[in-house]
C-alpha positions as CSV (number, residue, x, y, z in Angstrom):
1,M,9.3,30.2,150.1
2,K,9.3,33.5,148.1
3,L,6.0,34.8,147.2
4,P,5.3,37.6,144.6
5,R,4.4,40.9,145.8
6,A,0.7,41.7,146.4
7,K,-1.0,43.6,143.7
8,L,-2.8,46.8,144.3
9,I,-5.7,45.6,142.4
10,Y,-7.3,42.1,142.6
11,N,-6.6,40.0,139.6
12,Q,-8.0,36.5,139.6
13,P,-5.1,34.7,137.5
14,D,-2.5,36.2,140.0
15,D,-4.6,35.0,143.0
16,Q,-4.8,31.5,141.3
17,T,-1.0,31.5,140.7
18,L,-0.4,32.4,144.4
19,R,-2.9,29.6,145.4
20,N,-1.1,26.9,143.2
21,M,2.3,28.0,144.8
22,L,0.9,27.7,148.3
23,E,-0.6,24.3,147.5
24,K,2.5,22.9,145.9
25,A,4.7,24.1,148.8
26,D,2.2,22.6,151.3
27,T,2.7,19.0,149.7
28,E,6.4,19.3,150.3
29,N,6.0,19.9,153.9
30,H,6.0,17.0,156.5
31,K,2.9,17.1,158.7
32,K,2.4,16.5,162.5
33,N,0.8,13.3,163.7
34,R,1.3,11.6,160.3
35,D,3.8,9.0,159.1
36,V,7.0,10.6,157.5
37,D,8.0,8.9,154.3
38,I,11.6,10.0,153.3
39,S,12.0,8.7,149.7
40,P,13.5,9.6,147.6
41,G,15.9,11.5,149.7
42,R,17.9,10.9,152.9
43,L,17.4,11.3,156.6
44,I,20.2,13.5,157.8
45,I,20.9,14.4,161.4
46,K,23.4,16.5,163.3
47,S,25.3,15.2,166.5
48,P,26.1,17.7,169.3
49,D,29.5,18.3,167.9
50,G,28.2,19.5,164.5
51,T,28.9,16.3,162.6
52,R,26.1,15.5,160.0
53,W,25.1,11.8,159.7
54,S,23.2,10.1,157.0
55,I,20.8,7.3,158.3
56,E,20.1,4.3,156.1
57,V,18.5,1.1,156.2
58,D,19.2,-2.1,154.1
59,N,16.9,-4.6,152.8
60,S,17.0,-6.6,156.0
61,G,16.0,-3.6,158.2
62,N,19.5,-3.1,159.5
63,V,20.1,0.7,160.3
64,S,23.3,2.3,159.8
65,A,24.8,5.8,160.0
66,S,27.6,7.4,157.9
67,S,29.2,10.6,158.4
68,L,28.8,13.3,155.6
């Protein structure tokens, strides 16, 4: 995240803009000790040799991996 530079003089609208940016960024982060719902999107993991894999599940609950 790239935040704007701090102002030398306090300005309430600038402070509110910063707070809005922080709250928006916070909603996009995964939290510890909570369920992780990855949709829309994909779960991508990397194997020790550096290959990236997309993990998917079908409507029957079958899990598969495909290389990217």
